MDAnalysis code that builds the backbone (N, CA, C; Angstrom):
import MDAnalysis as mda
import numpy as np

u = mda.Universe.empty(531, n_residues=177, atom_resindex=np.repeat(np.arange(177), 3), trajectory=True)
u.add_TopologyAttr("name", ["N", "CA", "C"] * 177)
u.add_TopologyAttr("resid", np.arange(1, 178))
u.add_TopologyAttr("resname", ["MET", "ILE", "SER", "HIS", "GLU", "ALA", "SER", "ALA", "ARG", "VAL", "SER", "ASP", "GLY", "ASP", "ARG", "GLU", "MET", "THR", "VAL", "GLN", "ARG", "LEU", "GLN", "GLN", "ALA", "TYR", "ALA", "ASP", "GLY", "ARG", "LEU", "GLU", "THR", "ALA", "GLU", "LEU", "GLU", "GLN", "ARG", "LEU", "GLU", "ARG", "ALA", "LEU", "THR", "ALA", "ALA", "SER", "HIS", "GLY", "ASP", "LEU", "VAL", "ALA", "VAL", "THR", "ALA", "ASP", "LEU", "PRO", "GLY", "LEU", "PRO", "GLU", "GLU", "VAL", "ILE", "GLN", "LEU", "ALA", "SER", "VAL", "GLY", "GLY", "ILE", "ILE", "ARG", "ARG", "ALA", "GLY", "ASP", "TRP", "GLN", "VAL", "PRO", "ARG", "ARG", "LEU", "ARG", "VAL", "ALA", "SER", "GLU", "TYR", "GLY", "GLN", "VAL", "ARG", "LEU", "ASP", "LEU", "SER", "HIS", "ALA", "VAL", "VAL", "ARG", "HIS", "PRO", "VAL", "ILE", "GLU", "ILE", "ASP", "LEU", "HIS", "LEU", "PRO", "TYR", "GLY", "SER", "ALA", "ARG", "ILE", "VAL", "LEU", "PRO", "PRO", "GLY", "ALA", "SER", "ALA", "ASN", "THR", "ASP", "LYS", "VAL", "ARG", "SER", "GLU", "TRP", "GLY", "ARG", "VAL", "ALA", "CYS", "LYS", "ALA", "ALA", "GLY", "ARG", "PRO", "ARG", "LEU", "GLY", "ASN", "LEU", "HIS", "VAL", "GLU", "VAL", "THR", "GLY", "GLU", "ILE", "THR", "TYR", "GLY", "ARG", "LEU", "ILE", "ILE", "ARG", "ASN", "SER", "ARG", "ARG"])
u.atoms.positions = np.array([
    [-1.335, -1.233, 43.772],
    [-2.209, -1.422, 42.630],
    [-1.420, -1.208, 41.349],
    [-1.521, -2.102, 40.390],
    [-0.804, -2.030, 39.127],
    [-1.686, -1.334, 38.109],
    [-1.105, -0.337, 37.413],
    [-1.884, 0.371, 36.390],
    [-2.079, -0.537, 35.174],
    [-3.118, -0.228, 34.383],
    [-3.364, -1.017, 33.175],
    [-2.197, -0.928, 32.217],
    [-1.570, 0.262, 32.120],
    [-0.454, 0.434, 31.200],
    [0.733, -0.429, 31.620],
    [1.042, -0.478, 32.934],
    [2.178, -1.251, 33.420],
    [1.958, -2.744, 33.240],
    [0.706, -3.198, 33.331],
    [0.440, -4.628, 33.200],
    [0.110, -5.044, 31.773],
    [0.056, -4.084, 30.841],
    [-0.263, -4.403, 29.445],
    [0.835, -5.258, 28.832],
    [0.446, -6.204, 28.011],
    [1.395, -7.099, 27.337],
    [2.263, -6.313, 26.364],
    [3.514, -6.704, 26.254],
    [4.432, -6.012, 25.346],
    [4.535, -6.759, 24.023],
    [4.910, -6.027, 23.002],
    [5.110, -6.617, 21.679],
    [6.607, -6.821, 21.448],
    [6.931, -7.510, 20.370],
    [8.340, -7.665, 20.003],
    [8.975, -6.304, 19.720],
    [8.207, -5.389, 19.150],
    [8.706, -4.039, 18.882],
    [9.054, -3.298, 20.160],
    [8.213, -3.468, 21.216],
    [8.496, -2.847, 22.511],
    [9.802, -3.388, 23.087],
    [9.972, -4.702, 22.985],
    [11.198, -5.323, 23.491],
    [12.415, -4.808, 22.716],
    [12.284, -4.710, 21.393],
    [13.389, -4.252, 20.553],
    [13.782, -2.817, 20.890],
    [12.801, -1.951, 21.140],
    [13.108, -0.571, 21.518],
    [13.878, -0.521, 22.838],
    [13.508, -1.386, 23.773],
    [14.209, -1.432, 25.058],
    [15.623, -1.950, 24.873],
    [15.798, -2.957, 24.026],
    [17.136, -3.484, 23.735],
    [18.011, -2.383, 23.138],
    [17.475, -1.606, 22.204],
    [18.234, -0.512, 21.599],
    [18.631, 0.524, 22.652],
    [17.721, 0.803, 23.562],
    [18.023, 1.764, 24.625],
    [19.133, 1.244, 25.541],
    [19.088, -0.045, 25.858],
    [20.141, -0.648, 26.687],
    [21.484, -0.636, 25.957],
    [21.491, -0.946, 24.684],
    [22.728, -0.943, 23.906],
    [23.322, 0.460, 23.834],
    [22.463, 1.477, 23.716],
    [22.946, 2.856, 23.701],
    [23.543, 3.221, 25.051],
    [22.915, 2.794, 26.135],
    [23.442, 3.069, 27.473],
    [24.811, 2.403, 27.657],
    [24.978, 1.207, 27.115],
    [26.264, 0.516, 27.176],
    [27.315, 1.282, 26.362],
    [26.928, 1.709, 25.154],
    [27.849, 2.464, 24.296],
    [28.243, 3.793, 24.937],
    [27.334, 4.388, 25.726],
    [27.617, 5.646, 26.413],
    [28.427, 5.442, 27.694],
    [28.701, 4.182, 28.065],
    [29.472, 3.887, 29.270],
    [28.654, 3.870, 30.543],
    [27.344, 3.788, 30.421],
    [26.472, 3.790, 31.607],
    [26.275, 2.393, 32.194],
    [26.569, 1.351, 31.429],
    [26.408, -0.024, 31.892],
    [27.692, -0.819, 31.653],
    [28.003, -1.707, 32.592],
    [29.102, -2.646, 32.420],
    [28.603, -3.823, 31.569],
    [29.501, -4.613, 31.029],
    [29.141, -5.723, 30.153],
    [28.215, -6.722, 30.851],
    [28.558, -7.116, 32.082],
    [27.741, -8.106, 32.802],
    [26.339, -7.559, 33.065],
    [26.250, -6.278, 33.425],
    [24.940, -5.671, 33.691],
    [24.121, -5.568, 32.411],
    [24.768, -5.249, 31.293],
    [24.078, -5.200, 30.005],
    [23.472, -6.564, 29.690],
    [24.252, -7.619, 29.857],
    [23.765, -8.972, 29.556],
    [22.565, -9.346, 30.418],
    [22.616, -9.013, 31.707],
    [21.494, -9.306, 32.605],
    [20.235, -8.552, 32.171],
    [20.406, -7.281, 31.868],
    [19.255, -6.463, 31.484],
    [18.696, -6.881, 30.125],
    [19.563, -7.245, 29.208],
    [19.080, -7.715, 27.901],
    [18.225, -8.965, 28.056],
    [18.666, -9.888, 28.919],
    [17.888, -11.105, 29.151],
    [16.518, -10.766, 29.733],
    [16.486, -9.855, 30.696],
    [15.203, -9.448, 31.290],
    [14.312, -8.751, 30.255],
    [14.915, -7.926, 29.399],
    [14.133, -7.208, 28.386],
    [13.549, -8.178, 27.356],
    [14.343, -9.132, 26.935],
    [13.896, -10.067, 25.892],
    [12.859, -11.065, 26.402],
    [12.772, -11.241, 27.718],
    [11.776, -12.154, 28.290],
    [10.630, -11.411, 28.977],
    [10.602, -10.088, 28.857],
    [9.570, -9.269, 29.500],
    [8.190, -9.618, 28.952],
    [7.217, -9.654, 29.849],
    [5.834, -9.938, 29.454],
    [4.961, -8.692, 29.503],
    [5.333, -7.715, 30.355],
    [4.503, -6.517, 30.516],
    [5.353, -5.257, 30.377],
    [4.666, -4.134, 30.186],
    [5.373, -2.862, 30.110],
    [6.079, -2.557, 31.426],
    [5.494, -2.977, 32.531],
    [6.134, -2.790, 33.826],
    [7.487, -3.483, 33.899],
    [7.585, -4.682, 33.293],
    [8.861, -5.405, 33.247],
    [9.910, -4.602, 32.476],
    [9.497, -3.997, 31.354],
    [10.439, -3.215, 30.543],
    [10.856, -1.931, 31.250],
    [9.920, -1.293, 31.924],
    [10.239, -0.062, 32.651],
    [11.268, -0.349, 33.736],
    [11.124, -1.477, 34.415],
    [12.053, -1.829, 35.490],
    [13.480, -1.998, 34.964],
    [13.635, -2.449, 33.723],
    [14.953, -2.690, 33.134],
    [15.674, -1.376, 32.806],
    [14.916, -0.320, 32.539],
    [15.521, 0.951, 32.110],
    [15.230, 2.119, 33.049],
    [14.643, 1.868, 34.200],
    [14.186, 2.943, 35.097],
    [15.309, 3.891, 35.512],
    [16.530, 3.402, 35.672],
    [17.627, 4.255, 36.138],
    [18.446, 4.866, 34.999],
    [17.988, 4.698, 33.764],
    [18.703, 5.245, 32.611],
    [18.036, 6.536, 32.144],
    [18.824, 7.463, 31.585],
    [18.212, 8.695, 31.084],
    [17.268, 8.390, 29.921],
    [16.275, 9.249, 29.735],
    [15.315, 9.064, 28.654],
    [15.955, 9.237, 27.290],
    [15.272, 8.726, 26.298],
    [15.750, 8.868, 24.933],
    [15.470, 10.276, 24.422],
    [16.279, 10.757, 23.495],
    [15.976, 12.071, 22.931],
    [14.630, 12.036, 22.216],
    [13.953, 13.173, 22.221],
    [12.642, 13.287, 21.582],
    [12.761, 13.033, 20.083],
    [11.945, 12.151, 19.576],
    [11.942, 11.815, 18.160],
    [10.920, 12.693, 17.441],
    [11.414, 13.665, 16.657],
    [10.550, 14.574, 15.918],
    [11.022, 14.608, 14.471],
    [10.110, 14.377, 13.554],
    [10.408, 14.474, 12.124],
    [9.621, 15.655, 11.575],
    [10.273, 16.447, 10.726],
    [9.611, 17.599, 10.127],
    [9.516, 17.404, 8.618],
    [8.320, 17.628, 8.086],
    [8.073, 17.561, 6.648],
    [7.542, 18.920, 6.216],
    [8.047, 19.442, 5.101],
    [7.606, 20.764, 4.668],
    [7.510, 20.833, 3.147],
    [6.568, 21.649, 2.693],
    [6.365, 21.892, 1.271],
    [5.684, 23.241, 1.110],
    [5.962, 23.916, 0.002],
    [5.277, 25.180, -0.260],
    [4.009, 24.919, -1.052],
    [4.130, 24.249, -2.183],
    [2.956, 24.022, -3.018],
    [2.816, 22.596, -3.502],
    [3.683, 21.734, -3.079],
    [3.655, 20.352, -3.549],
    [2.807, 19.444, -2.689],
    [3.024, 18.157, -2.882],
    [2.294, 17.136, -2.136],
    [3.258, 16.425, -1.200],
    [2.882, 16.337, 0.062],
    [3.617, 15.529, 1.034],
    [2.810, 14.255, 1.207],
    [3.425, 13.120, 0.853],
    [2.689, 11.865, 0.893],
    [3.531, 10.801, 1.585],
    [2.912, 10.114, 2.529],
    [3.527, 8.956, 3.178],
    [2.469, 7.860, 3.192],
    [2.839, 6.698, 2.653],
    [1.900, 5.571, 2.593],
    [2.700, 4.279, 2.564],
    [2.020, 3.179, 2.780],
    [2.677, 1.877, 2.742],
    [3.464, 1.607, 4.005],
    [4.617, 0.983, 3.835],
    [5.470, 0.543, 4.934],
    [6.467, 1.648, 5.282],
    [6.038, 2.615, 6.074],
    [6.927, 3.698, 6.491],
    [6.947, 3.793, 8.002],
    [8.053, 4.285, 8.548],
    [8.252, 4.398, 9.994],
    [7.640, 5.699, 10.505],
    [6.682, 5.618, 11.397],
    [6.020, 6.798, 11.944],
    [6.731, 7.204, 13.239],
    [7.209, 8.453, 13.309],
    [7.854, 8.899, 14.545],
    [6.809, 9.197, 15.620],
    [7.270, 9.389, 16.840],
    [6.340, 9.740, 17.915],
    [5.762, 11.133, 17.694],
    [6.554, 12.056, 17.143],
    [6.074, 13.408, 16.846],
    [6.395, 13.733, 15.395],
    [5.387, 14.201, 14.687],
    [5.532, 14.560, 13.278],
    [5.029, 15.986, 13.092],
    [5.881, 16.855, 12.573],
    [5.499, 18.238, 12.290],
    [5.407, 18.388, 10.780],
    [4.267, 18.883, 10.308],
    [4.039, 19.001, 8.871],
    [3.603, 20.427, 8.555],
    [4.315, 21.057, 7.595],
    [3.973, 22.407, 7.164],
    [3.832, 22.407, 5.649],
    [2.700, 22.910, 5.176],
    [2.464, 23.005, 3.744],
    [1.692, 24.288, 3.467],
    [2.361, 25.233, 2.813],
    [1.775, 26.552, 2.558],
    [0.509, 26.448, 1.700],
    [0.629, 25.838, 0.512],
    [-0.499, 25.734, -0.419],
    [-0.775, 24.293, -0.832],
    [0.054, 23.387, -0.443],
    [-0.014, 22.028, -0.957],
    [-0.952, 21.101, -0.212],
    [-0.787, 19.820, -0.519],
    [-1.612, 18.768, 0.074],
    [-0.742, 17.840, 0.912],
    [-1.335, 17.342, 1.977],
    [-0.662, 16.387, 2.851],
    [-1.514, 15.135, 2.889],
    [-0.899, 13.994, 2.594],
    [-1.584, 12.704, 2.630],
    [-0.760, 11.750, 3.482],
    [-1.254, 11.441, 4.690],
    [-0.561, 10.525, 5.597],
    [-1.427, 9.300, 5.798],
    [-0.966, 8.170, 5.297],
    [-1.690, 6.913, 5.445],
    [-0.939, 6.052, 6.454],
    [-1.527, 5.885, 7.635],
    [-0.900, 5.110, 8.712],
    [-1.378, 3.662, 8.730],
    [-2.247, 3.288, 7.800],
    [-2.892, 1.977, 7.872],
    [-1.926, 0.802, 7.691],
    [-0.808, 0.997, 6.988],
    [0.186, -0.068, 6.819],
    [1.560, 0.352, 7.332],
    [1.604, 1.456, 8.040],
    [2.864, 1.999, 8.534],
    [3.352, 1.252, 9.770],
    [4.631, 1.409, 10.061],
    [5.225, 0.856, 11.274],
    [5.105, 1.926, 12.348],
    [4.258, 1.671, 13.332],
    [4.018, 2.625, 14.423],
    [4.439, 1.941, 15.718],
    [5.515, 2.424, 16.309],
    [6.063, 1.801, 17.518],
    [5.596, 2.466, 18.805],
    [4.775, 3.488, 18.690],
    [4.322, 4.235, 19.862],
    [2.804, 4.110, 19.981],
    [2.276, 3.940, 21.193],
    [0.819, 3.849, 21.345],
    [0.113, 5.172, 21.089],
    [0.836, 6.280, 21.308],
    [0.284, 7.612, 21.052],
    [1.301, 8.375, 20.207],
    [0.827, 8.960, 19.108],
    [1.698, 9.805, 18.305],
    [1.064, 11.193, 18.198],
    [1.898, 12.180, 17.932],
    [1.433, 13.555, 17.795],
    [1.742, 14.042, 16.391],
    [0.744, 14.643, 15.746],
    [0.932, 15.244, 14.428],
    [0.574, 16.717, 14.552],
    [1.559, 17.575, 14.283],
    [1.381, 19.020, 14.365],
    [1.311, 19.556, 12.939],
    [0.153, 20.076, 12.541],
    [-0.077, 20.541, 11.172],
    [-0.102, 22.066, 11.099],
    [0.550, 22.619, 10.088],
    [0.484, 24.046, 9.800],
    [0.168, 24.183, 8.322],
    [-1.111, 24.447, 8.030],
    [-1.620, 24.479, 6.665],
    [-2.366, 25.792, 6.413],
    [-1.654, 26.873, 6.074],
    [-2.354, 28.140, 5.840],
    [-3.427, 28.035, 4.740],
    [-3.056, 27.450, 3.603],
    [-4.010, 27.286, 2.500],
    [-4.084, 25.836, 2.035],
    [-3.314, 24.971, 2.642],
    [-3.254, 23.579, 2.225],
    [-4.317, 22.719, 2.878],
    [-4.304, 21.458, 2.510],
    [-5.262, 20.512, 3.080],
    [-4.529, 19.235, 3.469],
    [-5.156, 18.468, 4.359],
    [-4.546, 17.223, 4.813],
    [-5.602, 16.139, 4.956],
    [-5.184, 14.915, 4.634],
    [-6.001, 13.727, 4.848],
    [-5.119, 12.729, 5.590],
    [-5.630, 12.250, 6.730],
    [-4.906, 11.267, 7.533],
    [-5.769, 10.017, 7.615],
    [-5.201, 8.885, 7.202],
    [-5.905, 7.607, 7.244],
    [-5.282, 6.772, 8.360],
    [-6.117, 6.364, 9.303],
    [-5.673, 5.601, 10.473],
    [-5.949, 4.118, 10.288],
    [-5.211, 3.264, 11.005],
    [-5.530, 1.838, 10.974],
    [-6.904, 1.588, 11.604],
    [-7.529, 0.458, 11.279],
    [-8.808, 0.129, 11.916],
    [-8.651, 0.117, 13.442],
    [-9.616, 0.696, 14.147],
    [-9.599, 0.719, 15.610],
    [-8.840, 1.882, 16.215],
    [-8.058, 2.598, 15.417],
    [-7.289, 3.733, 15.936],
    [-8.222, 4.913, 16.194],
    [-7.766, 5.812, 17.060],
    [-8.561, 6.986, 17.416],
    [-7.727, 8.243, 17.196],
    [-8.412, 9.395, 17.171],
    [-7.708, 10.666, 16.969],
    [-8.429, 11.776, 17.715],
    [-7.651, 12.695, 18.271],
    [-8.195, 13.855, 18.952],
    [-7.755, 15.098, 18.186],
    [-8.712, 15.919, 17.749],
    [-8.413, 17.134, 16.988],
    [-8.778, 18.400, 17.778],
    [-8.976, 18.288, 19.075],
    [-9.403, 19.425, 19.888],
    [-8.400, 20.581, 19.879],
    [-7.130, 20.302, 19.598],
    [-6.109, 21.350, 19.622],
    [-5.749, 21.842, 18.222],
    [-6.621, 21.607, 17.256],
    [-6.423, 22.142, 15.913],
    [-7.205, 23.442, 15.818],
    [-6.521, 24.513, 15.439],
    [-7.161, 25.818, 15.298],
    [-7.491, 26.032, 13.827],
    [-8.742, 26.361, 13.572],
    [-9.193, 26.578, 12.201],
    [-9.930, 27.904, 12.126],
    [-9.517, 28.767, 11.186],
    [-10.210, 30.047, 11.027],
    [-11.335, 29.904, 10.006],
    [-10.979, 29.744, 8.751],
    [-11.976, 29.610, 7.682],
    [-11.962, 28.196, 7.120],
    [-11.130, 27.342, 7.678],
    [-10.985, 25.981, 7.188],
    [-12.010, 25.038, 7.800],
    [-11.770, 23.763, 7.589],
    [-12.708, 22.748, 8.063],
    [-11.916, 21.571, 8.634],
    [-12.373, 21.049, 9.756],
    [-11.776, 19.873, 10.379],
    [-12.864, 18.821, 10.521],
    [-12.639, 17.651, 9.940],
    [-13.603, 16.549, 10.016],
    [-12.870, 15.289, 10.456],
    [-13.219, 14.793, 11.632],
    [-12.609, 13.567, 12.159],
    [-13.694, 12.503, 12.253],
    [-13.554, 11.454, 11.438],
    [-14.540, 10.374, 11.409],
    [-14.113, 9.199, 12.285],
    [-12.928, 9.287, 12.895],
    [-12.436, 8.232, 13.787],
    [-12.913, 8.521, 15.210],
    [-12.837, 7.519, 16.065],
    [-13.183, 7.696, 17.476],
    [-12.292, 8.773, 18.082],
    [-12.818, 9.546, 19.009],
    [-12.064, 10.641, 19.608],
    [-11.322, 10.283, 20.872],
    [-11.716, 9.195, 21.516],
    [-11.065, 8.781, 22.759],
    [-10.152, 7.596, 22.507],
    [-9.008, 7.537, 23.222],
    [-8.099, 6.395, 23.067],
    [-8.791, 5.086, 23.441],
    [-8.433, 4.047, 22.737],
    [-8.941, 2.696, 23.016],
    [-7.763, 1.825, 23.393],
    [-7.895, 1.104, 24.485],
    [-6.812, 0.268, 24.999],
    [-6.287, -0.667, 23.916],
    [-4.989, -0.636, 23.689],
    [-4.357, -1.530, 22.724],
    [-4.363, -1.023, 21.293],
    [-4.959, 0.140, 21.031],
    [-4.995, 0.694, 19.678],
    [-4.252, 2.021, 19.620],
    [-3.789, 2.361, 18.451],
    [-3.097, 3.621, 18.223],
    [-4.021, 4.802, 18.511],
    [-3.455, 5.858, 19.122],
    [-4.175, 7.108, 19.322],
    [-3.316, 8.236, 18.758],
    [-3.931, 9.127, 17.986],
    [-3.220, 10.226, 17.349],
    [-3.738, 11.552, 17.899],
    [-2.834, 12.360, 18.434],
    [-3.152, 13.702, 18.910],
    [-2.762, 14.665, 17.799],
    [-3.733, 15.395, 17.259],
    [-3.468, 16.327, 16.167],
    [-3.574, 17.752, 16.698],
    [-2.546, 18.559, 16.407],
    [-2.511, 19.955, 16.810],
    [-2.167, 20.806, 15.594],
    [-2.224, 22.119, 15.748],
    [-1.769, 23.000, 14.684],
    [-2.810, 23.989, 14.227],
    [-2.547, 24.572, 13.041],
    [-3.419, 25.591, 12.474],
    [-3.773, 25.254, 11.032],
    [-5.047, 25.432, 10.719],
    [-5.544, 25.272, 9.362],
    [-6.340, 26.540, 9.065],
    [-5.712, 27.489, 8.381],
    [-6.338, 28.789, 8.189],
    [-7.500, 28.720, 7.204],
    [-7.215, 28.331, 5.957],
    [-8.253, 28.251, 4.926],
    [-8.420, 26.828, 4.386],
    [-7.580, 25.937, 4.778],
    [-7.601, 24.578, 4.248],
    [-8.565, 23.664, 4.974],
    [-8.353, 22.378, 4.803],
    [-9.222, 21.412, 5.482],
    [-8.394, 20.212, 5.942],
    [-8.915, 19.554, 6.965],
    [-8.313, 18.351, 7.521],
    [-9.393, 17.294, 7.609],
    [-9.096, 16.121, 7.056],
    [-10.016, 14.988, 7.146],
    [-9.247, 13.816, 7.729],
    [-9.803, 13.226, 8.779],
    [-9.205, 12.039, 9.411],
    [-10.260, 10.947, 9.394],
    [-9.831, 9.766, 8.952],
    [-10.732, 8.620, 8.926],
    [-9.932, 7.339, 9.137],
    [-10.640, 6.281, 9.489],
    [-10.007, 4.963, 9.601],
    [-9.972, 4.288, 8.247],
    [-9.006, 3.419, 8.068],
    [-8.865, 2.645, 6.842],
    [-10.068, 1.727, 6.677],
    [-10.468, 1.503, 5.469],
    [-11.595, 0.612, 5.192],
    [-11.145, -0.836, 5.056],
    [-9.841, -1.067, 5.066],
    [-9.309, -2.420, 4.885],
    [-9.265, -3.169, 6.164],
])
C-alpha cells in the first residue's frame, strides 16, 4: 500500500532540493560521476515524493536547518519574498515579532516556529489554506489566539508553534489576500 505522502505530486522546488542533496553527496565523494548523472535524471523527472525518496534513500540526511532571530526590545519583522527555514527560533524579551508567510518561499510542508516572548508579542500571517497548531505554546498571563485551521490539510502548509509567552500575546491568522 502506498502512503498519500509517497504518492503526492512533487513541485519544482522539491526536485531542486533533491538535486542539491545529490550534488552535495557527489561533492562529499559519496557518488561517482555516472551515478550522479543517473540520479539527477531520475530526480528531475520524478512525479511523486516516493520517486524522490528512492533517489536519495541511501544517502545521509541533510543537516537540520534552524534559523535563530533575537531582539531585546526591537521589532523582528519578516515579510514579502523571504526564505522560511524548516525550524525558526524567535526570542524577543520586550519587542514585537511580525512573521508574514503569505508571500514567503516555503519549501517544507511542515515548519516549526519556537517562540520565547517573556513580555513581547507576535503576529504570524499564514498563506490562504495553511494551518497551525499552538498546543505546545505555554502561556502564563499572556494570550494565544489562532484563527487558522488547527489540523494539517493535504497539500497546504502546516505550522507547528511551540515556546513560551509569559505576559505577551500571540495571534495567528491566514492572509486575506
